[in-house]
C-alpha positions in Angstrom: -104.4 -95.2 196.4 -103.1 -94.2 192.9 -99.8 -92.4 192.6 -100.4 -88.7 192.5 -98.3 -85.5 192.2 -99.2 -84.6 195.8 -100.9 -86.1 198.8 -104.6 -85.9 197.7 -107.3 -88.5 197.4 -109.1 -86.9 194.6 -108.7 -84.3 191.8 -107.7 -81.2 193.8 -110.3 -78.4 193.6 -109.8 -74.9 194.8 -107.1 -72.2 194.1 -105.7 -68.9 195.2 -107.1 -67.5 198.4 -106.0 -64.2 199.8 -107.7 -63.6 203.2 -104.9 -61.2 204.3 -106.6 -58.7 202.0 -109.8 -58.9 204.0 -110.9 -58.2 207.6 -110.8 -61.3 209.7 -114.5 -61.2 210.5 -115.2 -62.1 206.8 -113.1 -65.3 206.9 -115.8 -67.6 208.4 -118.3 -66.7 205.7 -115.6 -67.3 203.1 -115.1 -70.8 204.5 -118.8 -71.4 204.4 -119.1 -70.5 200.8 -115.9 -72.4 199.7 -117.1 -75.5 201.4 -120.5 -75.1 199.8 -118.7 -75.1 196.4 -116.8 -78.3 197.4 -113.5 -76.5 197.5 -110.9 -78.6 199.2 -107.5 -77.1 198.3 -106.2 -73.5 198.9 -103.1 -71.9 197.5 -102.0 -69.5 200.2 -99.4 -66.8 200.8 -98.7 -66.0 197.2 -98.0 -62.2 197.7 -97.5 -61.7 201.4 -93.8 -60.9 201.7 -94.5 -57.3 202.8 -96.8 -58.6 205.5 -94.4 -61.3 206.6 -91.3 -59.2 206.7 -92.1 -55.5 207.5 -88.4 -54.7 208.0 -85.0 -56.2 207.4 -84.6 -57.9 210.8 -88.3 -58.4 211.6 -90.7 -61.2 210.7 -94.4 -61.2 211.6 -96.3 -64.4 211.1 -99.3 -63.6 213.3 -101.8 -63.2 210.4 -100.4 -66.1 208.4 -100.6 -68.4 211.5 -104.3 -67.5 211.7 -104.8 -68.2 208.0 -103.0 -71.5 208.2 -105.1 -72.6 211.3 -108.2 -71.4 209.5 -107.4 -73.7 206.5 -106.5 -76.7 208.8 -109.6 -76.4 211.0 -111.8 -76.4 207.9 -110.1 -79.5 206.4 -108.6 -77.6 203.5 -105.4 -78.9 201.9 -102.8 -76.2 201.4 -100.4 -75.4 198.6 -98.2 -73.0 200.4 -96.4 -70.3 198.5 -93.2 -68.5 199.4 -94.4 -65.0 198.5 -91.2 -64.1 196.8 -92.6 -62.7 193.5 -92.8 -59.2 194.9 -90.2 -57.8 197.3 -91.2 -55.3 200.0 -90.9 -51.6 199.5 -88.2 -51.2 202.3 -86.0 -53.6 200.4 -86.1 -51.5 197.2 -85.4 -48.3 199.2 -82.5 -49.7 201.1 -81.0 -51.8 198.3 -81.8 -50.2 195.0 -79.5 -52.6 193.3 -82.2 -55.2 193.7 -84.4 -53.5 191.1 -84.4 -54.6 187.5 -83.2 -52.7 184.5 -85.3 -52.7 181.3 -84.3 -53.7 177.8 -83.9 -50.0 177.0 -81.5 -49.5 180.0 -84.0 -47.8 182.3 -83.6 -48.6 186.0 -86.9 -49.6 187.5 -88.4 -48.2 190.7 -90.4 -50.1 193.2 -93.6 -51.4 191.9 -95.5 -54.2 190.0 -94.1 -57.7 190.5 -91.1 -59.7 189.3 -89.2 -56.5 189.6 -86.3 -58.1 191.4 -83.1 -58.7 189.6 -82.6 -62.5 189.5 -78.8 -62.0 189.9 -79.1 -59.7 192.9 -77.3 -61.2 195.9 -79.7 -59.2 198.1 -82.8 -60.7 196.5 -81.4 -64.2 196.6 -80.4 -63.8 200.3 -83.7 -62.6 201.5 -86.0 -64.7 199.3 -84.2 -67.9 200.3 -84.2 -66.8 204.0 -88.0 -66.2 203.8 -88.6 -69.6 202.1 -86.6 -71.5 204.7 -88.2 -69.6 207.6 -91.7 -70.5 206.3 -90.7 -74.2 205.9 -89.3 -74.4 209.4 -92.3 -72.7 210.9 -95.1 -74.7 209.1 -93.4 -78.1 208.7 -95.8 -79.5 211.3 -98.9 -78.8 209.3 -100.0 -82.2 207.9 -102.5 -80.5 205.5 -99.7 -78.9 203.4 -99.5 -80.9 200.2 -97.0 -78.9 198.2 -94.7 -75.8 198.1 -95.4 -73.2 195.5 -92.2 -71.2 194.9 -92.7 -67.5 193.9 -95.4 -67.0 191.2 -95.3 -67.0 187.4 -91.6 -66.5 187.1 -90.7 -64.3 184.0 -89.2 -61.2 182.5 -85.7 -60.1 181.9 -83.1 -57.8 183.5 -80.2 -55.9 181.9 -78.6 -54.4 185.0 -74.9 -54.4 186.1 -75.6 -57.5 188.4 -76.7 -59.4 185.3 -73.9 -58.2 183.1 -71.3 -59.4 185.7 -73.2 -62.7 186.1 -73.4 -63.1 182.3 -69.6 -63.0 182.0 -69.3 -65.7 184.7 -71.9 -67.8 182.9 -70.0 -67.4 179.6 -66.7 -68.3 181.2 -68.2 -71.6 182.5 -69.7 -72.3 179.0 -66.8 -71.4 176.8 -63.7 -71.7 179.2 -61.6 -69.4 177.0 -62.2 -66.1 175.3 -60.9 -67.7 172.0 -63.7 -70.4 172.2 -66.2 -67.6 172.7 -65.0 -65.6 169.8 -65.2 -68.7 167.5 -68.7 -69.6 168.8 -70.0 -66.0 168.4 -68.2 -65.5 165.0 -66.9 -62.2 166.3 -64.7 -61.6 163.3 -67.9 -60.3 161.7 -68.1 -56.5 162.0 -65.0 -56.4 164.2 -66.7 -57.8 167.3 -63.6 -59.6 168.6 -63.3 -59.6 172.4 -59.9 -59.6 174.1 -61.1 -59.7 177.7 -64.2 -61.0 179.5 -64.8 -57.5 180.9 -65.4 -56.2 177.4 -68.6 -58.2 177.0 -71.8 -56.3 177.5 -75.4 -57.5 177.6 -77.2 -57.5 174.2 -80.0 -54.9 174.5 -81.2 -51.7 172.9 -77.9 -50.0 173.9 -75.7 -52.6 172.2 -76.7 -55.4 169.7 -80.4 -55.0 169.2 -82.4 -53.1 166.6 -85.5 -53.8 168.7 -86.5 -56.6 171.1 -87.1 -59.1 168.3 -84.2 -58.2 166.0 -80.5 -58.5 166.8 -77.3 -58.0 164.7 -75.5 -60.7 166.8 -77.7 -63.7 167.0 -75.2 -65.9 169.0 -74.8 -63.3 171.7 -78.5 -62.7 172.0 -79.2 -66.4 172.0 -76.7 -66.9 174.9 -78.4 -64.1 176.8 -81.7 -66.0 176.5 -80.1 -69.1 177.9 -78.4 -67.1 180.6 -81.6 -65.3 181.7 -83.6 -68.5 181.8 -80.8 -70.2 183.9 -80.6 -67.2 186.2 -84.2 -67.2 187.1 -84.1 -71.0 187.4 -81.3 -70.6 189.9 -83.6 -68.5 192.0 -86.2 -71.2 192.0 -83.7 -73.9 192.8 -82.3 -71.9 195.8 -85.8 -71.6 197.3 -86.4 -75.3 196.4 -83.4 -76.4 198.4 -84.4 -74.1 201.3 -87.9 -75.6 201.8 -86.7 -79.1 201.1 -84.2 -78.7 204.0 -87.1 -78.8 206.5 -89.8 -80.6 204.5 -88.1 -83.1 202.3 -91.3 -85.1 201.9 -93.3 -82.3 200.3 -93.2 -81.9 196.5 -92.2 -78.5 195.2 -93.5 -76.6 192.1 -93.9 -73.2 190.6 -96.7 -72.2 188.2 -95.6 -72.1 184.6 -97.4 -70.3 181.7 -97.7 -72.6 178.8 -95.6 -71.6 175.8 -93.8 -68.8 177.6 -90.9 -67.7 175.4 -88.4 -66.2 177.9 -87.9 -69.4 180.0 -86.8 -72.8 178.7 -89.4 -74.9 180.4 -88.0 -78.1 179.0 -85.0 -77.4 181.2 -87.0 -76.1 184.1 -89.1 -79.3 184.2 -86.0 -81.3 185.2 -85.8 -79.4 188.5 -89.5 -79.4 189.5 -91.1 -82.2 191.5 -94.3 -81.7 189.4 -95.5 -79.3 186.8 -98.2 -76.8 187.4 -99.4 -74.1 185.1 -101.9 -71.3 184.6 -104.4 -71.6 181.7 -105.6 -68.2 180.4 -106.5 -68.5 176.7 -107.5 -65.4 174.8 -110.7 -65.1 172.9 -108.9 -65.9 169.7 -107.4 -69.1 170.9 -108.7 -72.3 169.2 -109.5 -75.5 171.0 -106.3 -77.0 169.6 -104.2 -74.1 171.0 -105.6 -74.7 174.5 -105.0 -78.5 174.2 -101.5 -77.8 172.9 -100.5 -75.9 176.1 -101.9 -78.7 178.3 -99.9 -81.3 176.3 -96.8 -79.1 176.4 -97.0 -78.8 180.1 -97.4 -82.6 180.4 -94.3 -82.9 178.1 -92.3 -80.5 180.3 -93.0 -83.0 183.1 -91.8 -85.9 180.9 -95.3 -87.4 180.6 -96.4 -87.4 184.2 -99.6 -85.8 185.4 -99.6 -82.1 186.1 -101.7 -79.6 188.0 -103.9 -76.9 186.5 -102.8 -74.3 189.1 -104.8 -71.4 187.8 -107.7 -70.6 185.5 -110.6 -68.2 185.8 -114.1 -69.4 186.7 -115.5 -66.6 184.6 -113.5 -63.8 183.0 -109.9 -62.7 183.1 -108.7 -59.1 183.3 -105.5 -59.1 181.2 -107.1 -59.4 177.7 -108.2 -56.4 175.6 -111.7 -57.7 175.9 -112.5 -59.6 179.0 -115.4 -61.7 177.9 -117.4 -64.0 180.2 -117.0 -67.7 179.9 -120.3 -68.9 178.5 -122.4 -71.3 180.5 -120.7 -74.7 180.5 -117.4 -73.5 179.2 -115.7 -73.4 182.7 -116.7 -77.0 183.3 -115.7 -78.0 179.7 -112.2 -76.4 179.9 -111.7 -77.9 183.4 -112.3 -81.4 182.1 -110.2 -80.7 179.0 -107.2 -80.0 181.4 -108.0 -83.2 183.3 -108.2 -85.1 180.0 -104.8 -84.0 178.9 -103.2 -84.9 182.2 -104.1 -82.6 185.1 -104.8 -84.1 188.6 -106.1 -80.7 189.8 -108.6 -78.0 188.8 -107.6 -74.8 190.6 -108.7 -71.2 190.1 -107.4 -67.8 190.5 -109.2 -66.6 192.5 -111.4 -67.7 195.4 -112.6 -64.2 196.2 -112.5 -61.1 194.1 -110.3 -58.3 195.5 -111.7 -54.8 195.8 -108.8 -52.8 194.4 -105.9 -52.8 191.9 -105.5 -54.5 188.6 -107.2 -57.8 189.3 -110.4 -56.6 191.0 -112.4 -57.5 187.9 -110.8 -60.8 187.4 -113.3 -63.7 187.9 -113.6 -65.5 191.2 -115.6 -68.2 193.0 -116.9 -65.5 195.4 -118.0 -62.4 193.5 -118.2 -58.9 194.8 -121.8 -59.7 195.7 -120.4 -61.9 198.4 -122.9 -64.7 198.3 -123.6 -68.0 196.5 -126.5 -66.8 194.4 -124.6 -66.2 191.2 -124.3 -68.2 188.0 -120.6 -68.6 188.3 -120.9 -69.9 191.9 -123.5 -72.4 190.9 -121.3 -73.7 188.1 -118.3 -74.0 190.4 -120.3 -75.8 193.0 -121.7 -78.3 190.5 -118.3 -79.1 189.1 -117.0 -79.5 192.6 -119.7 -82.0 193.4 -118.8 -84.0 190.3 -115.1 -84.1 191.1 -115.9 -85.2 194.6 -118.0 -88.0 193.2 -115.1 -89.1 190.9 -112.8 -89.4 193.9 -109.5 -91.0 193.0 -110.8 -92.7 189.8 -108.6 -90.9 187.3 -105.6 -89.8 189.5 -102.2 -90.8 188.3 -103.3 -92.0 184.9 -101.2 -91.0 181.9 -101.4 -90.5 178.1 -101.3 -93.0 175.3 -99.4 -91.3 172.5 -97.4 -93.0 169.8 -96.8 -89.7 168.1 -94.4 -87.1 169.4 -93.8 -83.4 168.5 -90.5 -81.9 169.3 -90.7 -78.4 170.8 -87.4 -76.8 171.7 -87.0 -73.4 173.3 -83.5 -72.8 171.9 -84.8 -73.4 168.4 -87.6 -71.1 169.1 -85.2 -68.3 170.2 -82.8 -69.0 167.3 -85.5 -69.1 164.6 -87.2 -65.9 165.7 -83.9 -64.1 166.1 -82.7 -65.2 162.6 -81.8 -62.4 160.3 -84.0 -63.6 157.4 -85.0 -65.3 155.4 -88.6 -64.2 156.0 -90.2 -62.1 158.8 -93.3 -64.2 158.6 -91.4 -67.4 159.6 -92.3 -68.0 163.3 -91.4 -71.1 165.1 -94.5 -71.4 167.2 -96.7 -71.0 164.1 -95.0 -74.0 162.5 -95.3 -76.1 165.6 -99.0 -75.3 165.9 -99.7 -76.1 162.2 -98.7 -79.7 162.8 -100.2 -80.0 166.3 -103.5 -78.6 165.2 -103.7 -81.1 162.3 -103.1 -84.0 164.7 -105.6 -82.6 167.2 -108.2 -82.2 164.5 -108.0 -86.0 164.1 -107.9 -86.7 167.8 -104.4 -88.3 167.5 -102.8 -88.4 170.9 -99.6 -86.4 170.9 -96.7 -86.1 173.4 -94.7 -82.8 173.2 -91.1 -83.7 173.9 -87.7 -82.1 174.2 -84.8 -82.7 171.8 -83.1 -85.0 174.3 -86.1 -87.2 174.9 -86.1 -90.9 174.3 -87.6 -91.5 170.9 -87.8 -95.3 171.0 -91.3 -95.3 172.5 -92.8 -93.5 169.5 -93.7 -94.6 166.0 -93.9 -91.1 164.6 -91.8 -88.1 165.5 -92.4 -84.6 164.0 -89.9 -81.8 164.3 -91.1 -78.7 162.5 -88.4 -76.1 161.6 -85.5 -78.0 163.4 -83.3 -75.1 162.5 -80.7 -75.8 165.2 -79.2 -79.3 165.6 -77.4 -79.4 168.9 -74.9 -82.2 169.5 -76.6 -85.6 169.7 -79.9 -84.6 168.1 -79.2 -85.9 164.6 -77.8 -89.2 166.1 -81.0 -89.8 168.0 -83.1 -89.1 165.0 -80.9 -91.2 162.8 -81.1 -94.2 165.1 -84.9 -93.7 165.5 -85.5 -93.9 161.7 -83.0 -96.7 161.1 -84.8 -98.8 163.7 -88.2 -98.3 161.9 -89.5 -95.0 163.1 -91.2 -92.4 160.9 -89.7 -88.8 161.0 -91.2 -85.6 159.6 -89.4 -82.3 159.4 -89.7 -79.1 157.3 -87.9 -76.3 155.5 -85.4 -74.3 157.5 -84.1 -77.4 159.3 -80.6 -78.5 160.0 -79.1 -75.1 159.2 -77.0 -74.2 162.3 -75.3 -75.6 165.3 -75.9 -74.7 169.0 -74.0 -71.4 168.5 -76.1 -70.4 165.4 -73.2 -71.0 163.1 -74.1 -72.4 159.7 -73.3 -76.1 159.3 -71.3 -76.2 156.0 -71.7 -78.7 153.3 -75.3 -78.0 152.3 -78.7 -77.8 153.9 -80.2 -79.6 155.8 -76.8 -80.2 157.4 -76.5 -83.2 159.6 -80.0 -84.3 158.7 -79.2 -84.5 155.0 -78.5 -88.3 154.9 -81.6 -89.1 156.9 -83.8 -87.0 154.6 -82.1 -87.9 151.3 -82.3 -84.4 150.0 -80.0 -81.4 149.4 -81.6 -78.0 149.6 -79.7 -75.9 147.1 -81.8 -72.7 147.5 -84.9 -71.4 149.3 -87.2 -68.8 147.8 -88.7 -66.3 150.3 -92.2 -65.2 149.5 -94.0 -62.2 150.8 -97.4 -62.9 152.4 -99.4 -61.8 149.4 -97.5 -64.2 147.0 -98.0 -68.0 146.9 -96.8 -70.9 144.8 -98.9 -74.1 144.5 -98.4 -77.8 144.7 -100.6 -80.9 144.3 -100.6 -83.6 146.9 -102.8 -86.7 146.7 -104.9 -85.1 143.9 -105.6 -81.8 145.7 -104.0 -78.4 145.2 -102.5 -76.5 148.1 -100.7 -73.2 148.5 -97.0 -72.9 149.2 -95.7 -69.8 151.0 -93.2 -68.2 153.3 -90.3 -70.3 152.1 -90.1 -72.6 149.1 -87.1 -75.0 149.2 -85.4 -75.9 145.9 -84.3 -79.4 146.4 -82.0 -82.0 144.8 -83.1 -85.6 145.5 -80.3 -87.7 147.0 -82.2 -91.0 147.5 -85.6 -89.6 148.5 -88.7 -89.9 146.3 -90.8 -86.9 145.3 -94.4 -86.9 146.6 -95.4 -83.5 145.4 -93.9 -80.8 143.1 -94.2 -77.0 142.7 -96.5 -75.8 140.0 -95.3 -72.3 139.4 -92.2 -70.1 138.8 -88.8 -71.2 137.5 -88.7 -74.1 140.0 -92.0 -75.6 138.8 -91.9 -79.5 138.6 -89.2 -79.7 141.3 -89.8 -81.5 144.6 -91.6 -79.8 147.5 -92.5 -82.9 149.6 -90.3 -85.9 149.8 -90.1 -89.3 151.5 -86.8 -91.2 152.1 -86.5 -94.8 153.1 -83.7 -94.9 155.6 -82.8 -98.2 157.4 -86.1 -99.7 158.5 -87.9 -96.4 158.7 -88.9 -93.4 156.6 -88.2 -89.7 156.8 -90.4 -87.0 155.3 -89.4 -83.5 154.3 -91.9 -80.7 153.7 -90.2 -77.9 151.9 -92.7 -75.1 152.4 -95.4 -73.7 154.6 -98.9 -74.5 153.5 -102.6 -74.2 154.6 -104.4 -76.0 157.4 -106.2 -78.5 155.1 -102.8 -79.7 153.8 -101.5 -80.5 157.2 -104.7 -82.2 158.2 -104.6 -84.5 155.1 -100.9 -85.0 155.2 -100.9 -86.0 158.9 -103.9 -88.2 158.3 -102.1 -90.1 155.5 -99.0 -90.7 157.6 -100.9 -91.8 160.7 -102.9 -94.2 158.5 -99.8 -95.6 157.0 -98.3 -96.1 160.5 -101.6 -97.5 161.8 -101.7 -94.7 164.5 -105.4 -94.5 165.6 -107.2 -91.6 167.1 -108.4 -91.7 170.7 -111.9 -92.1 169.2 -113.8 -91.5 165.9 -116.1 -88.6 166.7 -118.0 -85.8 164.9 -116.3 -82.5 164.2 -116.2 -80.2 167.2 -115.8 -83.1 169.6 -112.4 -83.6 171.3 -111.5 -87.2 172.3 -108.6 -87.8 174.7 -107.5 -90.9 176.6 -105.8 -91.4 179.9 -104.7 -94.9 181.1 -103.7 -96.4 184.3 -102.5 -100.0 183.9 -105.1 -101.8 181.9 -107.8 -99.2 182.7 -108.7 -96.7 180.1 -110.6 -93.4 180.5 -111.9 -91.9 177.3 -112.8 -88.2 177.6 -115.3 -86.8 175.1 -115.6 -83.0 175.1 -118.1 -81.2 172.9 -116.7 -77.8 172.1 -119.4 -77.1 169.6 -122.6 -75.1 170.0 -124.9 -78.0 169.1 -125.3 -81.5 170.4 -123.3 -84.4 168.9 -124.2 -88.1 168.4 -121.3 -90.4 169.1 -121.3 -94.1 168.2 -119.8 -96.2 171.0 -117.1 -98.6 169.7 -116.2 -100.1 173.1 -118.5 -100.8 176.0 -118.0 -98.6 179.0 -119.6 -96.5 181.7 -119.9 -92.7 181.7 -118.5 -91.8 185.1 -120.3 -88.4 185.1 -123.7 -89.5 184.0 -123.4 -92.9 185.7 -124.7 -94.6 182.6 -123.6 -97.8 180.9 -123.1 -98.0 177.2 -122.7 -101.0 175.0 -120.8 -101.2 171.7 -123.0 -99.7 168.9 -125.0 -97.5 171.3 -125.3 -93.8 170.6 -124.1 -91.2 173.2 -125.7 -87.8 172.7 -123.4 -85.2 174.0 -125.0 -81.7 174.5 -123.2 -78.5 173.4 -120.3 -77.9 175.8 -121.0 -81.3 177.3 -118.5 -83.8 178.7 -118.5 -87.6 179.1 -115.8 -89.8 180.7 -116.1 -93.4 179.6 -114.4 -96.0 181.7 -113.6 -99.1 179.6 
């Protein structure tokens, strides 16, 4: 059997099931319907803490025992959650210090979820105790395939617990108050600290103008690090608790794509496998959805992940909760598999009748039967996945191109006081990713500390912060023959957001062969222009004014006092090349620029296909699986370049044959 993220012999199919919200006499019919839809995996016990622990000293597992036995008797695999995302009401009443405090200093009352202070000793005590009690009680169930810690960790807290814990975190990081003052540049505006107890959290009561703007970037940046670490500690404590009794079971928690508050690249190092929840908005492009799948695979260092949640029809958190059109649920499910998922799971199995998710899509609708469009689509996909068996499990990507995505850079760039409010880290990352995706170039999204030697092309948009070791890894990569691309506003500061003196782009200057003397900041309504490869493009947000120090000019500005000065450069460095793009441009530029560089490096797309068709490869040993996904509204004809069998249509194709892919259609060619 192929190596998988958990003990399953096929692509897992199922999702969140909450029978505790329903009378027991309805459970048998639920099982009939779920089995009819070929559901084989249930995520259980996600929000049951109040049921499991009705008081401080009392546990009651009677209903969960029945649910666990129900799943086992119906041959369902179980991803068992620890229920710790929402504490019971009695806990908030008896221990109000468990409740979070908002950015504006308002103490929360009981309600919602993720309302527990991550640095509350009470929360940590009882959440860990519950996790361990669950593991000890259900360790004998051989159908449990994974632990699901909490649910969609997130948010922030600014309470006294956190303020005290922040000081402890800072002492560990800086050792002395003098080191902290230097790192935070506290001589500015008389911020000097003389004692650790003088340090307060950066929020609306202290350093922040609003949630996105701060007058003390280094302090706010450290709070971001601290908050992510604090919540990670909660995960790790529960992780250790369940591992104590079930060391053989993998442990995860469901992430949320490019979720800004938590440094997922760091979190991934402590998770046995990555799982995540895919809920794109109506405005999200195909490339944005693909990006989040690739990002989650990157957080897991290239290993397969699990699509833990998606909706089979509509979601309820968007301003407009549109239905997924016929075929889209299947298409997006296979898109997740194409990008590395070994599971297709939904929230939810059955629609609840009350509260905020009662109109969120489900396999079993409020109608309560199988005679719905959504159920038929779910059942059809389940039948296909059952037929695929273990064919694709454990296979991985094929990328020779990597895109560096770094949370600390994200925080630092977006906190920066200038030079332009339109400069957003994620916007720059997506500009390059979308261009590569447009050409179906496989991309790995990696952290700053990843091994670069396996790649031919590495792209690091807006590498504003160069932490220790980053420039050395890039320097070695280029010297040994790699191609590196970065952009304006790169190399400016160190890990404390202190400017690296000596000229921009700091420690990257010798690699890129340029000195950025100035940078012009343009409002959204104003653009400069440049010509690249015979075509004109706009230049906006920032326009770097560069002095060449060994690099060659590939394109120059056309307007203003810096007309005819370089905007795009290339520098031969060692055996490799380093490109610098000194401005923000339009989508067509990135598409053409990336196409040129990939052509020079002989980096091939997964397949040559018509516009609107996404091509993605997974490999296992010598075996290749080419996914063809037609996101368009009309059929597409694809010329087969390598003989293979479509695993879904069970049809053989020879080189030169034409595969006609209907709108929203999917093919998986095994070569």
